N, C-alpha and C positions, 0 to 999 in steps of 0.2 A: 202516164208513167206509173210503174209499179212502185209502191212505197217500200223501202228497205227497212226490215225489222232488225233492231240492234238489241242484243241481250247478252247477259253473262250466264254463269252456271246456275244450276238448281240450288235451292237453299241459299239465296243470295246474301253476301256480306256487303260491307260498305264499299269496297273497291268495285265489286261487280255492279252494284246499282248506280254508283256515281259515274263509273266509266261508261256505262250505257248512255246516261244522260249527256255526258261530255262529248262522246263520240257522235251523238245525234246533232249536237251543236256544231261540231266540226263539219259534218256532212252537209248541214244546212248552209253553212258559210261557204262551202265549196259549190253550192248550187244544186245539191242532190236532195231528193225527197226521202227523208228518213225519220224514224221515230224510235224512241227508247221503250223497251219492254222489260218485264221481270218474269222470272220463272218460279216465284214463290213469295211467301210473306216477308215483309221487311222487319228487321229486328230493331230493338230500342236504340242501339248505337247509331244505326243508319238514319232512323227517324229523327234523332237529335240533330244530326248534320243537316238533313233536308230542312227541318224546321228553322234551324239557326240561319240558314241562307235563303229561306223563303222559296224553296224549289219544290214543286209537286212531284210526288212519287210516280214512277212509270206505271203504265197500265199492265195488268197481268196478262200474259200471253196464254190464251186458252187453248189454242191449237195452231199447228204449223202446216199449212197446205203444201202439197207436193209442188216443187219448183219455186217456192217462195225465195225471194232474194234476202239474204241475211248477212249481218256482220256479227262476228263473235268477239266478245271482250272477256278478258280475265279467265279464259279456259279454252281448251281445244278438244279434250277427250269427249267422244260422242256420248258415253254413258253419263256424263255430267251435264249434258246439254238438253235441248228441247226434244220432245218426242218427235220422231220422223226427221231428225236433223240430217240423216243420211240421204234424204230425198230433196233437201233444200239446195239452192244455189248459193254457196258460200262465197261472198265477194271479197271479204277481208277478215283478217284476224289480228287482234292486238292482245298480246299475252305475255306473261312472265313466268310460266310454268313449263314443266317438261312437255315434250310432244309425244303423244301416244294415242293409239286407236283413232287416227285421224287420216282421212283421205278424201279427195275430191275428184270429180270427173273433169273439171275445167281448171285452167290456171287461175290463180288468185293472188291478191296482195296479202302477204303473210309477214307480220312483224312481231318477233319475239326477242326480248332482251333479258339478260340475267340481272334484273334489278328487283327491288323489293316490292314494287307496286306497278300495276298497269298505268295508273295515273302519271307516273314519271315518264312513261313513253308518250302518253297523249300530250303532255306539255310540250315535248319536242315536236310533235306533229303540228300543233298550233304555230310554233315558231318557224318551222320549216316551210309552212305555207303562208306565212305572214298574216295570220288570222288574229282577230281580237279575242283576248281572254277577259271575259267580264268578271266582275267581283264575285258573282255567284259561282261561275265555273271554277274560278281560282279557289274559292272556299271548298267546293266539293272535291277537287283534286287534292288539296291539302288534307282534307278529312280522310281520304282514301289512303294517302301515304302514312299518316299517323296511325290509322287502323292496322294496315298490313305490316308495318314495321314495329308495332307496339311502342310508338313514340321513340323510334330509333334504337330500341333495345334488342330487336330481333337480329340474328346473324345474317338474315337476308338483306339487311340494310346496306346500301352502297352509298358512295359519295354522291352519286347522281341523285339519289333520293333526298339526301340532306340538302343539296344545292337547290333542287327543285322546290322542296318544301319551304325553304327560306324565301325564295323569290315569290312563291304563291302566297305566303303569309303576308308579305308586303302588299301584294295586289288585293288581298281579301281584307286587309287591315285587321289581322288576327295576331294575338300573342300566342305562339305555338304551345308553350308548356302548359299554360293555364287552360286554354281551350282543349288541348289534347287530353289532359287528365280528366276534365269534366266529360268529354265525349266518351272516353273509354269506360269511365265509371257508370255512365248511363246504361251501358249494355252489360254490366257485370253482375247485377243481381239475378239470382236464380230462384228465389223463394216463391215468386208468383208464376213459375213455369212448371208444367207437367213433365214427367220423366220422358214421355214421347217427344215433347217439344225440345227438351234439352239435347237429346241424342240425334235430332234431325235438323236443328236450326242451322248448323254449319257442318254438314256431313258430306263427304265425297266418296265415290266408289272408284276403286283402282283395280285394273286387271294386272296381276302380278304372276307371270307365267301361266300356269293352269288354274290359278286360284283367284277368287274375287275377294278383295279386302275393302271394308268400309271403315273410314277413319273420320270420326267426329271430333270437333274441338270446341271447347267452351273457355272463354276468357273470363276470369273471375278475380275478385279481391280476396275472397275467403274460400279456399279449397275444401275445407271441412264442411262448409255449407252444402256442398254437392255430395260428398261422400257419406254424410249422415243419412243419405237416401240411397245407399248402395243397393239394398235389396230391390227397391223400386226400379232403379236404373238397370240392374241385371235382368229383371223380368222383362223390361221393355226391350232391351238389347236382344235377349234370347228370342223374343217374338219376331223381331226383324230378321234375325238369322234364319229362323224357320221359314218365314214368309218369303224372303228374298234369296235364300240359299247362299249367304255369305260364308266363306271359309274362316274368316277372321273379322272381328269387329273390335276396333280400338277406340275408346273414348279418351281423349286427351284433355285434361282439365288444367289450364294454364294460369298460374299466379302472375298477373300482369305487373305487380309491384316488386316481386322478388325474382322474377324471370326463371321460374322452375315449373315443372309440370308433374302431375300425378296421373298415371294411366290406369284404365280398367280394360283388360283384354279378355275376350270371350270367343268361343268358336273352336273348331277342331284343330286350328293352327295357332291357338293362343300361345303355346310354348315357344313358337318362333320369335316371339317378342323378347324372350330371355336372351336368345342368341343375338338378336338385332341390337340390343342395348347393353348386353353384358350385365343383366340384373336377374334377380330371382323374384318371381311373382309370389306374393303373399296374399292369399285369398283373391287371386286374379288381378292384383294391383301392385304397382311399383312406383317409386319416385324416380324421375328423370331430372337430375340436376342440370341446370342451364339449358334445358330444352324448351323452346317456345315456338319453333317454326315447324308446322306440319310439312311444308314444301321441302325444306332443306334438312331438317333434323329427324323427321319421322318416316316419310315416304321412302326416301332412298335406302335407309337402314333396313326397313321391313322388306322392301323389294329384294335386297341382297340376301337377307336371311331366308327368304322363300325360294330363292333361285337354286 
């Protein structure tokens, strides 16, 4: 039997990594041969969650052979996925993002729900199939929900996320607020990261009409800590624009304590950001009050502005 490879998007975040692990556990309980993989390096926040619950990080997926059987979690757009994904046999998808640039030759199981986190969907899958949720898997799903909803401050948060998190916290024997703050803080320092690392750690590409937009996000406690390195960041972003041909690169630096973001926009379409958010760029930068969600508050607005 061919082993099914399960993975999330490139530049993986906590939801992507933990959802791959959790989905592998679901598949194994259903009697299927499956294993979790990752498409990039693991960040400090994700490492904190894995270490807390004593779970090993997934193996790095070096290559994807033609015809490989795969399950996608936390993404569907091919440009965010593994190289050669269009040649794979996609069996299932679990996601909570928009559907774009996605097609298959064969029917598949596709589950997308407008919730704040893929883990919220996966908890339902456990229950629908009467499967055991271990303390470790409960902890990982809780960590993903905390991460993706910024401890329920993000506008993507739904009542389903809150309900799932509360139940998972009881299973994992975790106090949500205390654990959540420590986990988010663990990934919030930027001083030890290079500019290239900062703009690629959580970055996704989006096809918006005839233009390619790259949107990177950093969650921090001190926004000024990042913008003190503006020249360094702009040089790194401009290198990526030149190398990859991006029309627009937006770096979203999110203050996880005050629920605001400051953006840095570069590229030939940088002025579209002004239209998208009704702001004026000052040295390629602007404050976005109340904006914390790339999925709900950044991507749709820029897509509309570029239409």
